[in-house]
A tleap script that builds the chain and sets N, CA, C and O, in Angstrom:
source leaprc.protein.ff14SB
mol = sequence {
  NMET ARG GLU LEU PHE LEU LYS ASN LEU ASP
  GLN GLU ILE ASN LEU LYS THR CYS LEU ALA
  VAL ASN PRO ASN LEU VAL LEU ARG ILE GLU
  ASP ASP ASP CYS ALA LEU LEU PHE ASP PRO
  ASP ARG GLY SER VAL GLN MET LEU ASN GLN
  THR ALA VAL ALA ILE TRP GLN ASN ILE ASP
  GLY GLN ARG SER LEU ARG GLN ILE ILE GLU
  GLY LEU HIE ASP GLN TYR LYS GLY MET ASP
  ALA ALA ALA ASN GLN GLN ILE ILE ALA LEU
  VAL ASN GLY LEU LEU LYS LEU GLY ALA ILE
  ARG THR ARG GLU GLN CSER
}
set mol.1.N position { 337.588 123.532 118.209 }
set mol.1.CA position { 337.389 122.256 117.561 }
set mol.1.C position { 338.437 121.278 118.089 }
set mol.1.O position { 339.631 121.576 118.080 }
set mol.2.N position { 337.990 120.125 118.542 }
set mol.2.CA position { 338.966 119.163 119.041 }
set mol.2.C position { 339.692 118.511 117.875 }
set mol.2.O position { 339.176 118.475 116.758 }
set mol.3.N position { 340.891 117.997 118.134 }
set mol.3.CA position { 341.700 117.382 117.087 }
set mol.3.C position { 341.063 116.074 116.640 }
set mol.3.O position { 340.731 115.233 117.476 }
set mol.4.N position { 340.889 115.892 115.355 }
set mol.4.CA position { 340.284 114.687 114.800 }
set mol.4.C position { 341.301 113.992 113.916 }
set mol.4.O position { 342.057 114.645 113.197 }
set mol.5.N position { 341.320 112.682 113.969 }
set mol.5.CA position { 342.260 111.907 113.171 }
set mol.5.C position { 341.529 110.800 112.423 }
set mol.5.O position { 340.591 110.198 112.946 }
set mol.6.N position { 341.955 110.546 111.229 }
set mol.6.CA position { 341.507 109.394 110.461 }
set mol.6.C position { 342.741 108.731 109.890 }
set mol.6.O position { 343.663 109.414 109.444 }
set mol.7.N position { 342.769 107.426 109.896 }
set mol.7.CA position { 343.876 106.698 109.283 }
set mol.7.C position { 343.426 106.207 107.921 }
set mol.7.O position { 342.319 105.689 107.776 }
set mol.8.N position { 344.275 106.368 106.933 }
set mol.8.CA position { 343.952 105.876 105.611 }
set mol.8.C position { 345.235 105.694 104.816 }
set mol.8.O position { 345.994 106.642 104.617 }
set mol.9.N position { 345.464 104.490 104.372 }
set mol.9.CA position { 346.622 104.207 103.524 }
set mol.9.C position { 347.908 104.783 104.106 }
set mol.9.O position { 348.696 105.410 103.397 }
set mol.10.N position { 348.111 104.567 105.394 }
set mol.10.CA position { 349.296 105.031 106.115 }
set mol.10.C position { 349.411 106.552 106.156 }
set mol.10.O position { 350.483 107.074 106.461 }
set mol.11.N position { 348.343 107.264 105.859 }
set mol.11.CA position { 348.347 108.715 105.967 }
set mol.11.C position { 347.460 109.101 107.129 }
set mol.11.O position { 346.375 108.547 107.303 }
set mol.12.N position { 347.911 110.034 107.910 }
set mol.12.CA position { 347.112 110.519 109.021 }
set mol.12.C position { 346.513 111.853 108.636 }
set mol.12.O position { 347.227 112.779 108.251 }
set mol.13.N position { 345.201 111.946 108.742 }
set mol.13.CA position { 344.513 113.185 108.431 }
set mol.13.C position { 344.093 113.817 109.745 }
set mol.13.O position { 343.420 113.184 110.559 }
set mol.14.N position { 344.487 115.056 109.951 }
set mol.14.CA position { 343.992 115.798 111.105 }
set mol.14.C position { 343.592 117.185 110.628 }
set mol.14.O position { 343.678 117.484 109.437 }
set mol.15.N position { 343.167 118.008 111.526 }
set mol.15.CA position { 342.655 119.321 111.132 }
set mol.15.C position { 343.734 120.252 110.595 }
set mol.15.O position { 343.415 121.270 109.981 }
set mol.16.N position { 345.006 119.923 110.816 }
set mol.16.CA position { 346.097 120.743 110.282 }
set mol.16.C position { 346.522 120.298 108.893 }
set mol.16.O position { 347.338 120.957 108.248 }
set mol.17.N position { 345.972 119.184 108.430 }
set mol.17.CA position { 346.341 118.636 107.139 }
set mol.17.C position { 345.873 119.552 106.017 }
set mol.17.O position { 344.697 119.909 105.947 }
set mol.18.N position { 346.791 119.928 105.148 }
set mol.18.CA position { 346.433 120.685 103.948 }
set mol.18.C position { 346.036 119.686 102.868 }
set mol.18.O position { 346.619 118.608 102.751 }
set mol.19.N position { 345.049 120.061 102.094 }
set mol.19.CA position { 344.508 119.176 101.079 }
set mol.19.C position { 344.658 119.798 99.701 }
set mol.19.O position { 344.475 121.003 99.526 }
set mol.20.N position { 344.992 118.964 98.728 }
set mol.20.CA position { 345.113 119.412 97.339 }
set mol.20.C position { 344.396 118.412 96.444 }
set mol.20.O position { 344.467 117.204 96.673 }
set mol.21.N position { 343.714 118.907 95.438 }
set mol.21.CA position { 343.003 118.020 94.515 }
set mol.21.C position { 343.973 117.407 93.515 }
set mol.21.O position { 345.029 117.968 93.222 }
set mol.22.N position { 343.599 116.268 93.009 }
set mol.22.CA position { 344.338 115.618 91.933 }
set mol.22.C position { 344.054 116.426 90.664 }
set mol.22.O position { 342.908 116.487 90.218 }
set mol.23.N position { 345.078 117.044 90.079 }
set mol.23.CA position { 344.843 117.918 88.918 }
set mol.23.C position { 344.388 117.170 87.674 }
set mol.23.O position { 343.961 117.798 86.706 }
set mol.24.N position { 344.468 115.839 87.677 }
set mol.24.CA position { 344.042 115.059 86.518 }
set mol.24.C position { 342.529 114.839 86.470 }
set mol.24.O position { 341.994 114.391 85.456 }
set mol.25.N position { 341.845 115.157 87.572 }
set mol.25.CA position { 340.403 114.946 87.623 }
set mol.25.C position { 339.660 116.156 87.070 }
set mol.25.O position { 340.145 117.287 87.115 }
set mol.26.N position { 338.482 115.886 86.555 }
set mol.26.CA position { 337.658 116.931 85.961 }
set mol.26.C position { 336.339 116.998 86.726 }
set mol.26.O position { 335.648 115.990 86.875 }
set mol.27.N position { 335.998 118.181 87.207 }
set mol.27.CA position { 334.709 118.399 87.870 }
set mol.27.C position { 333.771 119.060 86.870 }
set mol.27.O position { 334.081 120.108 86.303 }
set mol.28.N position { 332.625 118.434 86.665 }
set mol.28.CA position { 331.611 118.990 85.750 }
set mol.28.C position { 330.332 119.193 86.546 }
set mol.28.O position { 329.703 118.233 86.990 }
set mol.29.N position { 329.961 120.443 86.717 }
set mol.29.CA position { 328.738 120.765 87.448 }
set mol.29.C position { 327.563 120.635 86.495 }
set mol.29.O position { 327.481 121.338 85.488 }
set mol.30.N position { 326.657 119.725 86.828 }
set mol.30.CA position { 325.501 119.434 85.981 }
set mol.30.C position { 324.359 120.400 86.246 }
set mol.30.O position { 323.750 120.917 85.309 }
set mol.31.N position { 324.064 120.647 87.524 }
set mol.31.CA position { 323.018 121.589 87.913 }
set mol.31.C position { 323.282 121.994 89.361 }
set mol.31.O position { 324.349 121.703 89.900 }
set mol.32.N position { 322.325 122.659 89.987 }
set mol.32.CA position { 322.529 123.143 91.354 }
set mol.32.C position { 322.679 122.029 92.379 }
set mol.32.O position { 323.223 122.255 93.460 }
set mol.33.N position { 322.204 120.834 92.057 }
set mol.33.CA position { 322.194 119.741 93.027 }
set mol.33.C position { 323.223 118.654 92.771 }
set mol.33.O position { 323.424 117.798 93.632 }
set mol.34.N position { 323.876 118.657 91.627 }
set mol.34.CA position { 324.709 117.510 91.259 }
set mol.34.C position { 325.896 117.934 90.399 }
set mol.34.O position { 325.798 118.833 89.564 }
set mol.35.N position { 327.011 117.262 90.630 }
set mol.35.CA position { 328.190 117.436 89.792 }
set mol.35.C position { 328.832 116.071 89.600 }
set mol.35.O position { 328.621 115.155 90.395 }
set mol.36.N position { 329.610 115.948 88.548 }
set mol.36.CA position { 330.311 114.706 88.254 }
set mol.36.C position { 331.805 114.951 88.373 }
set mol.36.O position { 332.329 115.932 87.847 }
set mol.37.N position { 332.486 114.045 89.072 }
set mol.37.CA position { 333.931 114.093 89.214 }
set mol.37.C position { 334.485 112.934 88.396 }
set mol.37.O position { 334.316 111.769 88.757 }
set mol.38.N position { 335.148 113.263 87.293 }
set mol.38.CA position { 335.613 112.270 86.332 }
set mol.38.C position { 337.113 112.057 86.468 }
set mol.38.O position { 337.889 113.011 86.503 }
set mol.39.N position { 337.510 110.782 86.544 }
set mol.39.CA position { 338.911 110.393 86.583 }
set mol.39.C position { 339.232 109.724 85.250 }
set mol.39.O position { 338.907 108.551 85.065 }
set mol.40.N position { 339.861 110.440 84.316 }
set mol.40.CA position { 340.117 109.862 82.993 }
set mol.40.C position { 341.107 108.704 83.026 }
set mol.40.O position { 341.059 107.831 82.160 }
set mol.41.N position { 342.008 108.682 84.016 }
set mol.41.CA position { 342.976 107.592 84.105 }
set mol.41.C position { 342.304 106.266 84.450 }
set mol.41.O position { 342.695 105.217 83.938 }
set mol.42.N position { 341.310 106.311 85.302 }
set mol.42.CA position { 340.596 105.102 85.726 }
set mol.42.C position { 339.283 104.909 84.977 }
set mol.42.O position { 338.692 103.829 85.018 }
set mol.43.N position { 338.830 105.948 84.298 }
set mol.43.CA position { 337.552 105.879 83.620 }
set mol.43.C position { 336.379 105.833 84.589 }
set mol.43.O position { 335.321 105.292 84.267 }
set mol.44.N position { 336.568 106.401 85.775 }
set mol.44.CA position { 335.510 106.356 86.787 }
set mol.44.C position { 334.879 107.731 86.968 }
set mol.44.O position { 335.492 108.768 86.712 }
set mol.45.N position { 333.633 107.693 87.418 }
set mol.45.CA position { 332.877 108.914 87.668 }
set mol.45.C position { 332.262 108.811 89.059 }
set mol.45.O position { 331.701 107.778 89.424 }
set mol.46.N position { 332.374 109.892 89.831 }
set mol.46.CA position { 331.741 109.993 91.142 }
set mol.46.C position { 330.756 111.144 91.097 }
set mol.46.O position { 331.048 112.205 90.544 }
set mol.47.N position { 329.592 110.929 91.679 }
set mol.47.CA position { 328.609 112.009 91.773 }
set mol.47.C position { 328.847 112.764 93.071 }
set mol.47.O position { 329.058 112.156 94.120 }
set mol.48.N position { 328.813 114.083 92.999 }
set mol.48.CA position { 328.967 114.935 94.169 }
set mol.48.C position { 327.722 115.795 94.313 }
set mol.48.O position { 327.195 116.316 93.330 }
set mol.49.N position { 327.256 115.938 95.553 }
set mol.49.CA position { 326.129 116.845 95.791 }
set mol.49.C position { 326.657 118.273 95.960 }
set mol.49.O position { 327.864 118.505 95.893 }
set mol.50.N position { 325.767 119.205 96.174 }
set mol.50.CA position { 326.124 120.627 96.253 }
set mol.50.C position { 327.141 120.894 97.369 }
set mol.50.O position { 328.087 121.657 97.174 }
set mol.51.N position { 326.953 120.279 98.516 }
set mol.51.CA position { 327.878 120.483 99.634 }
set mol.51.C position { 329.242 119.890 99.320 }
set mol.51.O position { 330.266 120.501 99.628 }
set mol.52.N position { 329.271 118.711 98.714 }
set mol.52.CA position { 330.543 118.087 98.338 }
set mol.52.C position { 331.286 118.946 97.321 }
set mol.52.O position { 332.513 119.030 97.358 }
set mol.53.N position { 330.551 119.580 96.418 }
set mol.53.CA position { 331.180 120.486 95.447 }
set mol.53.C position { 331.791 121.682 96.174 }
set mol.53.O position { 332.896 122.108 95.838 }
set mol.54.N position { 331.089 122.225 97.161 }
set mol.54.CA position { 331.628 123.354 97.935 }
set mol.54.C position { 332.912 122.943 98.644 }
set mol.54.O position { 333.867 123.718 98.700 }
set mol.55.N position { 332.939 121.740 99.179 }
set mol.55.CA position { 334.156 121.244 99.832 }
set mol.55.C position { 335.258 121.109 98.799 }
set mol.55.O position { 336.370 121.588 99.020 }
set mol.56.N position { 334.969 120.460 97.665 }
set mol.56.CA position { 335.948 120.258 96.591 }
set mol.56.C position { 336.547 121.597 96.149 }
set mol.56.O position { 337.757 121.705 95.951 }
set mol.57.N position { 335.700 122.605 95.999 }
set mol.57.CA position { 336.157 123.903 95.517 }
set mol.57.C position { 337.029 124.631 96.551 }
set mol.57.O position { 337.745 125.569 96.201 }
set mol.58.N position { 336.975 124.212 97.796 }
set mol.58.CA position { 337.816 124.805 98.837 }
set mol.58.C position { 339.144 124.084 99.011 }
set mol.58.O position { 340.026 124.573 99.718 }
set mol.59.N position { 339.296 122.944 98.384 }
set mol.59.CA position { 340.546 122.184 98.473 }
set mol.59.C position { 341.507 122.758 97.446 }
set mol.59.O position { 341.411 122.466 96.254 }
set mol.60.N position { 342.437 123.580 97.926 }
set mol.60.CA position { 343.315 124.314 97.014 }
set mol.60.C position { 344.805 124.081 97.244 }
set mol.60.O position { 345.634 124.731 96.609 }
set mol.61.N position { 345.155 123.163 98.142 }
set mol.61.CA position { 346.568 122.908 98.429 }
set mol.61.C position { 347.154 123.859 99.440 }
set mol.61.O position { 348.283 123.663 99.890 }
set mol.62.N position { 346.409 124.891 99.811 }
set mol.62.CA position { 346.891 125.884 100.762 }
set mol.62.C position { 346.136 125.829 102.087 }
set mol.62.O position { 346.705 126.095 103.146 }
set mol.63.N position { 344.871 125.486 102.021 }
set mol.63.CA position { 344.028 125.489 103.213 }
set mol.63.C position { 344.091 124.148 103.938 }
set mol.63.O position { 344.163 123.080 103.331 }
set mol.64.N position { 344.059 124.254 105.255 }
set mol.64.CA position { 343.996 123.047 106.079 }
set mol.64.C position { 342.554 122.569 106.146 }
set mol.64.O position { 341.622 123.296 105.801 }
set mol.65.N position { 342.394 121.341 106.592 }
set mol.65.CA position { 341.051 120.808 106.791 }
set mol.65.C position { 340.285 121.684 107.771 }
set mol.65.O position { 339.090 121.913 107.585 }
set mol.66.N position { 340.946 122.176 108.804 }
set mol.66.CA position { 340.295 123.081 109.767 }
set mol.66.C position { 339.774 124.336 109.066 }
set mol.66.O position { 338.638 124.748 109.299 }
set mol.67.N position { 340.596 124.945 108.213 }
set mol.67.CA position { 340.185 126.159 107.514 }
set mol.67.C position { 339.021 125.894 106.572 }
set mol.67.O position { 338.129 126.731 106.432 }
set mol.68.N position { 339.026 124.742 105.930 }
set mol.68.CA position { 337.921 124.389 105.035 }
set mol.68.C position { 336.638 124.239 105.835 }
set mol.68.O position { 335.595 124.768 105.448 }
set mol.69.N position { 336.709 123.519 106.952 }
set mol.69.CA position { 335.526 123.325 107.790 }
set mol.69.C position { 335.024 124.657 108.332 }
set mol.69.O position { 333.819 124.911 108.326 }
set mol.70.N position { 335.929 125.510 108.798 }
set mol.70.CA position { 335.516 126.817 109.321 }
set mol.70.C position { 334.853 127.662 108.234 }
set mol.70.O position { 333.868 128.351 108.495 }
set mol.71.N position { 335.390 127.609 107.022 }
set mol.71.CA position { 334.794 128.339 105.909 }
set mol.71.C position { 333.395 127.838 105.589 }
set mol.71.O position { 332.505 128.622 105.262 }
set mol.72.N position { 333.207 126.528 105.685 }
set mol.72.CA position { 331.885 125.968 105.433 }
set mol.72.C position { 330.908 126.358 106.531 }
set mol.72.O position { 329.720 126.543 106.266 }
set mol.73.N position { 331.400 126.485 107.773 }
set mol.73.CA position { 330.537 126.945 108.862 }
set mol.73.C position { 330.057 128.365 108.585 }
set mol.73.O position { 328.920 128.710 108.909 }
set mol.74.N position { 330.914 129.190 107.990 }
set mol.74.CA position { 330.510 130.549 107.627 }
set mol.74.C position { 329.496 130.540 106.484 }
set mol.74.O position { 328.560 131.338 106.465 }
set mol.75.N position { 329.696 129.630 105.538 }
set mol.75.CA position { 328.844 129.564 104.347 }
set mol.75.C position { 327.493 128.921 104.656 }
set mol.75.O position { 326.462 129.375 104.162 }
set mol.76.N position { 327.496 127.871 105.469 }
set mol.76.CA position { 326.278 127.132 105.790 }
set mol.76.C position { 326.013 127.259 107.283 }
set mol.76.O position { 326.569 126.503 108.080 }
set mol.77.N position { 325.183 128.194 107.659 }
set mol.77.CA position { 324.865 128.435 109.074 }
set mol.77.C position { 324.162 127.219 109.670 }
set mol.77.O position { 323.381 126.547 108.997 }
set mol.78.N position { 324.450 126.950 110.933 }
set mol.78.CA position { 323.778 125.861 111.638 }
set mol.78.C position { 324.469 124.520 111.545 }
set mol.78.O position { 323.901 123.511 111.962 }
set mol.79.N position { 325.691 124.478 111.005 }
set mol.79.CA position { 326.423 123.205 110.961 }
set mol.79.C position { 326.784 122.779 112.377 }
set mol.79.O position { 327.075 123.615 113.233 }
set mol.80.N position { 326.763 121.476 112.616 }
set mol.80.CA position { 327.084 120.951 113.938 }
set mol.80.C position { 328.219 119.938 113.855 }
set mol.80.O position { 328.834 119.768 112.803 }
set mol.81.N position { 328.491 119.268 114.969 }
set mol.81.CA position { 329.577 118.289 115.026 }
set mol.81.C position { 329.341 117.137 114.056 }
set mol.81.O position { 330.294 116.597 113.495 }
set mol.82.N position { 328.087 116.757 113.854 }
set mol.82.CA position { 327.784 115.685 112.904 }
set mol.82.C position { 328.182 116.099 111.484 }
set mol.82.O position { 328.681 115.279 110.713 }
set mol.83.N position { 327.962 117.360 111.142 }
set mol.83.CA position { 328.361 117.868 109.827 }
set mol.83.C position { 329.879 117.823 109.683 }
set mol.83.O position { 330.395 117.480 108.619 }
set mol.84.N position { 330.591 118.168 110.749 }
set mol.84.CA position { 332.060 118.088 110.715 }
set mol.84.C position { 332.508 116.669 110.399 }
set mol.84.O position { 333.408 116.470 109.584 }
set mol.85.N position { 331.890 115.686 111.034 }
set mol.85.CA position { 332.236 114.288 110.798 }
set mol.85.C position { 331.924 113.870 109.364 }
set mol.85.O position { 332.662 113.085 108.769 }
set mol.86.N position { 330.837 114.392 108.810 }
set mol.86.CA position { 330.490 114.078 107.427 }
set mol.86.C position { 331.506 114.672 106.455 }
set mol.86.O position { 331.847 114.050 105.449 }
set mol.87.N position { 331.982 115.863 106.757 }
set mol.87.CA position { 333.019 116.485 105.920 }
set mol.87.C position { 334.279 115.640 105.964 }
set mol.87.O position { 334.888 115.366 104.930 }
set mol.88.N position { 334.664 115.231 107.149 }
set mol.88.CA position { 335.874 114.411 107.302 }
set mol.88.C position { 335.707 113.075 106.589 }
set mol.88.O position { 336.651 112.582 105.970 }
set mol.89.N position { 334.521 112.485 106.667 }
set mol.89.CA position { 334.260 111.221 105.969 }
set mol.89.C position { 334.368 111.415 104.456 }
set mol.89.O position { 334.918 110.560 103.762 }
set mol.90.N position { 333.849 112.530 103.943 }
set mol.90.CA position { 333.961 112.810 102.514 }
set mol.90.C position { 335.422 112.972 102.112 }
set mol.90.O position { 335.856 112.422 101.100 }
set mol.91.N position { 336.176 113.723 102.902 }
set mol.91.CA position { 337.600 113.924 102.610 }
set mol.91.C position { 338.330 112.585 102.613 }
set mol.91.O position { 339.167 112.325 101.748 }
set mol.92.N position { 338.013 111.745 103.580 }
set mol.92.CA position { 338.632 110.424 103.643 }
set mol.92.C position { 338.283 109.607 102.399 }
set mol.92.O position { 339.143 108.926 101.841 }
set mol.93.N position { 337.021 109.674 101.966 }
set mol.93.CA position { 336.611 108.970 100.759 }
set mol.93.C position { 337.327 109.482 99.519 }
set mol.93.O position { 337.729 108.695 98.662 }
set mol.94.N position { 337.486 110.797 99.421 }
set mol.94.CA position { 338.210 111.380 98.289 }
set mol.94.C position { 339.674 110.956 98.291 }
set mol.94.O position { 340.268 110.741 97.235 }
set mol.95.N position { 340.247 110.837 99.477 }
set mol.95.CA position { 341.628 110.379 99.596 }
set mol.95.C position { 341.751 108.939 99.109 }
set mol.95.O position { 342.684 108.609 98.378 }
set mol.96.N position { 340.812 108.079 99.510 }
set mol.96.CA position { 340.825 106.676 99.074 }
set mol.96.C position { 340.704 106.569 97.559 }
set mol.96.O position { 341.312 105.690 96.948 }
set mol.97.N position { 339.928 107.450 96.957 }
set mol.97.CA position { 339.745 107.442 95.507 }
set mol.97.C position { 340.962 107.984 94.758 }
set mol.97.O position { 341.071 107.814 93.544 }
set mol.98.N position { 341.869 108.629 95.473 }
set mol.98.CA position { 343.003 109.269 94.826 }
set mol.98.C position { 342.636 110.625 94.251 }
set mol.98.O position { 343.376 111.185 93.442 }
set mol.99.N position { 341.490 111.152 94.671 }
set mol.99.CA position { 341.023 112.443 94.160 }
set mol.99.C position { 341.733 113.614 94.819 }
set mol.99.O position { 341.806 114.704 94.250 }
set mol.100.N position { 342.257 113.390 96.021 }
set mol.100.CA position { 343.006 114.428 96.731 }
set mol.100.C position { 344.268 113.825 97.319 }
set mol.100.O position { 344.423 112.607 97.410 }
set mol.101.N position { 345.153 114.707 97.712 }
set mol.101.CA position { 346.361 114.294 98.423 }
set mol.101.C position { 346.510 115.183 99.644 }
set mol.101.O position { 345.830 116.201 99.769 }
set mol.102.N position { 347.393 114.799 100.531 }
set mol.102.CA position { 347.573 115.554 101.766 }
set mol.102.C position { 349.006 116.051 101.886 }
set mol.102.O position { 349.934 115.517 101.279 }
set mol.103.N position { 349.146 117.100 102.698 }
set mol.103.CA position { 350.464 117.562 103.118 }
set mol.103.C position { 350.269 118.306 104.433 }
set mol.103.O position { 349.271 119.003 104.614 }
set mol.104.N position { 351.201 118.160 105.328 }
set mol.104.CA position { 351.087 118.834 106.618 }
set mol.104.C position { 351.434 120.303 106.476 }
set mol.104.O position { 352.378 120.666 105.775 }
set mol.105.N position { 350.664 121.140 107.147 }
set mol.105.CA position { 350.915 122.574 107.143 }
set mol.105.C position { 352.116 122.856 108.040 }
set mol.105.O position { 352.229 122.282 109.123 }
set mol.106.N position { 353.000 123.725 107.604 }
set mol.106.CA position { 354.178 124.040 108.425 }
set mol.106.C position { 353.915 125.156 109.381 }
set mol.106.O position { 354.804 125.540 110.141 }
savepdb mol mol.pdb
quit
């Protein structure tokens, strides 16, 4: 996998970036196709699809973005480079929302 970078709020995200969820947010799975991500501090709700929930559930503060993507490739056969970009776009969106934070893996 080639190195990918996104700039956001003076943070650089690359495949070595470890991701952690904001512990103040609440994920409520509604059914197999939809979940709600609630931010009680802002009073906002984001809808997540099944794949976004799988990504969210892999963000544990220990795994790098590369490890999350590789795990999803194992879980969802047939993923391609476009899927990788969609995962990165979702992660970037979650970062903008304050739903996740980053730290570099040592």
